[in-house]
matplotlib code that plots the C-alpha trace (Angstrom):
import matplotlib.pyplot as plt

x = [91.4, 94.1, 95.4, 97.2, 99.7, 101.7, 104.8, 105.7, 109.5, 110.1, 113.9, 114.5, 115.6, 112.0, 110.7, 113.1, 112.2, 108.5, 109.1, 110.8, 108.0, 105.2, 107.1, 106.9, 103.1, 100.8, 97.8, 99.7, 101.0, 103.2, 101.8, 103.2, 106.7, 106.9, 109.9, 110.8, 111.4, 115.2, 115.7, 118.6, 116.6, 113.8, 113.0, 114.7, 112.8, 111.7, 112.4, 115.9, 116.4, 115.1, 117.2, 114.4, 114.7, 112.8, 109.0, 108.0, 107.3, 109.5, 110.3, 108.3, 107.7, 103.9, 101.2, 100.4, 96.8, 97.5, 94.9, 95.6, 93.9, 96.4, 99.4, 102.1, 104.1, 107.5, 108.8, 108.8, 105.9, 105.8, 105.7, 103.0, 100.8, 101.3, 99.7, 97.1, 94.6, 95.1, 94.1, 90.8, 90.1, 90.9, 89.6, 92.6, 93.5, 96.8, 99.3, 101.5, 104.7, 106.2, 107.0, 107.7, 104.4, 103.5, 100.0, 98.8, 99.9, 98.3, 95.1, 95.1, 95.5, 92.6, 90.4, 91.4, 90.5, 86.9, 86.9, 89.3, 90.7, 94.1, 96.4, 99.0, 101.7, 105.1, 106.3, 104.6, 106.7, 104.5, 107.0, 107.0, 103.3, 103.5, 106.0, 103.5, 101.0, 103.7, 104.5, 100.9, 100.6, 103.7, 102.6, 99.2, 100.7, 103.6, 101.8, 103.6, 106.0, 108.7, 110.6, 110.2, 112.8, 112.7, 115.9, 116.1, 118.9, 118.8, 121.0, 122.8, 120.4, 117.3, 116.1, 113.6, 114.2, 112.9, 111.7, 108.0, 108.1, 109.6, 107.0, 104.3, 105.8, 105.7, 102.1, 101.1, 102.8, 101.3, 97.8, 98.0, 99.2, 96.9, 99.9, 100.3, 103.1, 103.6, 104.2, 106.0, 108.3, 112.0, 114.3, 117.8, 119.5, 122.4, 123.9, 122.4, 119.0, 118.1, 116.4, 114.2, 110.6, 108.5, 106.0, 108.8, 109.0, 112.5, 113.5, 117.0, 118.0, 121.2, 122.2, 125.0, 126.0, 123.4, 121.3, 117.8, 116.1, 116.4, 114.0, 114.1, 111.6, 112.9, 110.7, 113.1, 111.9, 113.5, 115.7, 114.7, 114.5, 112.4, 113.6, 111.4, 113.4, 112.9, 115.7, 115.1, 117.6, 116.5, 113.7, 112.0, 109.8, 108.5, 107.7, 105.9, 103.7, 103.1, 101.9, 99.4, 98.3, 97.8, 95.5, 93.6, 93.1, 92.0, 89.4, 88.1, 87.8, 85.9, 83.5, 83.2, 84.5, 86.7, 88.6, 92.0, 93.4, 96.6, 98.5, 96.6, 93.5, 95.4, 96.7, 93.5, 95.1]
y = [107.2, 106.7, 103.1, 101.7, 99.0, 96.3, 94.6, 91.0, 90.5, 94.3, 93.9, 91.9, 93.2, 93.6, 94.7, 97.7, 98.6, 98.5, 100.7, 103.2, 103.0, 103.5, 106.4, 108.2, 107.7, 110.3, 108.0, 105.1, 104.8, 102.0, 101.1, 97.6, 96.1, 92.4, 90.1, 86.7, 86.5, 86.1, 89.0, 91.2, 94.4, 93.8, 96.9, 99.2, 101.8, 100.3, 103.6, 103.7, 100.0, 100.9, 104.1, 106.6, 108.1, 107.5, 106.9, 105.8, 102.1, 99.6, 96.2, 93.7, 90.0, 90.4, 92.9, 93.6, 94.2, 96.8, 97.2, 97.9, 97.6, 95.6, 93.4, 93.0, 89.8, 89.1, 86.6, 82.8, 80.4, 79.3, 82.9, 83.8, 80.9, 81.6, 85.1, 84.0, 83.0, 86.4, 88.0, 86.0, 86.6, 90.3, 91.0, 92.7, 92.2, 90.7, 91.2, 88.1, 88.2, 85.2, 82.2, 78.5, 77.4, 73.7, 72.5, 72.5, 76.1, 77.3, 75.6, 77.4, 80.7, 79.9, 79.1, 82.3, 84.3, 83.2, 85.5, 88.4, 90.0, 88.7, 89.7, 86.9, 87.1, 85.5, 88.8, 92.2, 94.1, 95.8, 94.9, 91.2, 91.1, 92.7, 89.9, 87.3, 88.6, 88.6, 85.0, 84.0, 85.8, 84.1, 80.7, 81.2, 82.2, 79.7, 76.8, 73.4, 74.5, 75.6, 74.3, 76.3, 76.8, 79.1, 80.5, 82.4, 83.9, 85.3, 86.4, 83.8, 84.2, 83.0, 79.7, 78.3, 77.1, 77.6, 81.0, 81.6, 83.9, 81.2, 78.7, 81.2, 81.6, 77.8, 77.7, 80.3, 78.4, 75.1, 76.5, 78.2, 75.1, 72.7, 70.9, 69.4, 71.2, 68.6, 66.0, 68.1, 70.2, 69.3, 70.9, 71.0, 68.3, 66.0, 62.9, 61.0, 62.6, 61.5, 63.7, 66.5, 65.6, 68.2, 68.9, 69.5, 72.9, 73.2, 75.2, 76.3, 78.1, 80.0, 81.6, 84.1, 87.5, 90.1, 89.6, 90.9, 88.8, 87.8, 85.7, 84.7, 82.5, 81.1, 79.9, 78.0, 77.0, 75.9, 78.8, 81.3, 81.8, 84.3, 85.4, 87.4, 88.7, 90.7, 92.0, 93.7, 96.4, 96.9, 95.8, 99.2, 97.9, 95.1, 97.6, 99.9, 97.0, 96.0, 99.6, 99.3, 95.9, 97.5, 100.1, 97.4, 95.3, 98.4, 99.2, 95.6, 96.0, 99.2, 97.5, 94.5, 92.2, 89.1, 86.7, 85.7, 88.1, 88.4, 91.3, 90.9, 92.0, 94.9, 96.1, 95.5, 93.2]
z = [275.6, 278.2, 278.3, 281.4, 280.3, 282.0, 280.6, 281.5, 281.0, 281.5, 282.0, 278.9, 275.5, 274.2, 277.6, 277.7, 274.1, 275.0, 278.0, 275.7, 273.2, 275.8, 277.3, 273.9, 273.6, 275.2, 275.4, 277.0, 280.6, 281.9, 285.4, 286.0, 285.1, 285.8, 285.9, 287.3, 291.1, 290.7, 288.3, 289.3, 288.5, 290.9, 292.8, 290.3, 288.4, 285.1, 283.3, 284.5, 283.5, 280.0, 279.8, 279.6, 283.1, 286.3, 285.7, 289.2, 288.3, 290.0, 288.4, 290.4, 290.6, 290.9, 290.3, 294.0, 293.2, 290.5, 287.8, 284.1, 280.7, 278.6, 279.4, 276.8, 277.1, 275.3, 277.8, 277.8, 277.3, 281.0, 282.2, 279.7, 280.6, 284.3, 283.9, 281.4, 284.2, 285.8, 282.6, 282.6, 286.3, 286.2, 282.7, 281.2, 277.5, 276.4, 273.6, 273.3, 271.3, 273.1, 270.8, 271.4, 272.8, 272.6, 271.5, 275.1, 275.6, 272.4, 273.5, 276.8, 275.0, 272.7, 275.7, 277.5, 274.3, 274.9, 277.8, 277.0, 273.8, 272.9, 270.1, 269.5, 266.8, 266.3, 264.9, 265.4, 262.9, 260.3, 257.6, 258.5, 258.3, 254.8, 253.9, 255.2, 252.6, 249.8, 250.6, 250.4, 247.0, 245.7, 246.8, 245.2, 241.8, 241.7, 243.2, 243.0, 240.2, 242.8, 245.7, 248.9, 251.6, 254.7, 256.2, 259.5, 261.7, 265.2, 268.0, 270.1, 273.0, 271.2, 272.8, 270.2, 266.7, 264.1, 265.1, 265.5, 262.5, 260.3, 261.5, 260.6, 257.2, 256.7, 257.9, 255.4, 252.5, 253.6, 254.0, 250.6, 248.8, 250.7, 252.4, 255.8, 257.5, 260.2, 257.5, 254.9, 257.0, 256.9, 259.6, 258.1, 256.1, 256.8, 255.2, 252.3, 252.1, 248.6, 246.0, 247.3, 247.7, 245.9, 248.7, 251.2, 253.0, 254.3, 257.5, 258.3, 261.5, 262.3, 265.7, 266.3, 267.5, 268.1, 264.9, 265.7, 263.1, 259.4, 257.4, 253.8, 251.9, 248.6, 245.7, 243.4, 240.0, 236.7, 235.5, 238.2, 241.9, 243.9, 247.4, 249.8, 252.7, 255.8, 258.0, 261.3, 262.0, 265.6, 268.0, 267.6, 264.7, 267.0, 269.7, 267.2, 266.1, 269.7, 270.5, 267.6, 269.1, 272.5, 271.1, 269.2, 272.3, 274.4, 271.7, 271.9, 275.7, 275.3, 272.9, 275.2, 272.5, 273.1, 270.8, 269.5, 266.9, 264.9, 263.5, 260.2, 262.2, 263.9, 260.5, 258.7, 256.1]

ax = plt.figure().add_subplot(projection="3d")
ax.plot(x, y, z, "-o")
ax.set_aspect("equal")
plt.show()
């Protein structure tokens, strides 16, 4: 089945990597490359911007009536939500890797998923989603006998903190242990904080250089500590996961199914 794909944020770091990944797949075709209206690459060939050679798809500020099956979005919340209504109106599926949505934005995505299939994940790396499962297992076994902290580091350009992946890790831990993340999360510590409260789930964020993404969850007990870590060496792993999500969404469209899915659904976890 041939799948026509659009990318929102095509000139960004992930957008370029996605263009490269799509170019390598025989069953996928990039037909629309979207960017903001003030992007310096508007009008340029998306393939040349991504370094794969000319593909005949210009970077554009709108779809100009083009049709496609699935839109992949690694942009910013405002840009994602802006195109969400188009997805519902034109019945294309979406793969959303954007993070940093507020409660209202998440609600809008859930509502849209009542009409179209959407895969949304803070991290589409296959490895990270395996780590999600390992964290859940560790929390189930260790329970309240350990103190849990989450550490993450990303490049200097990342605009939200903690990362969406770190937040998802905290959600998994909280759900597994029956805790309320809104009440129990602590974001960094400074000054006289007093003794650590046992239900606390700590988050610590670092930004610098060109770090693609590193996440570690520590389970610290008496006499031992378990660390579960994922380090992304490049964005190619995110793109590979997004390609799997595109095929998943295209299949849902063919089956006339709708709903909000995660990478656990894509990977059959």
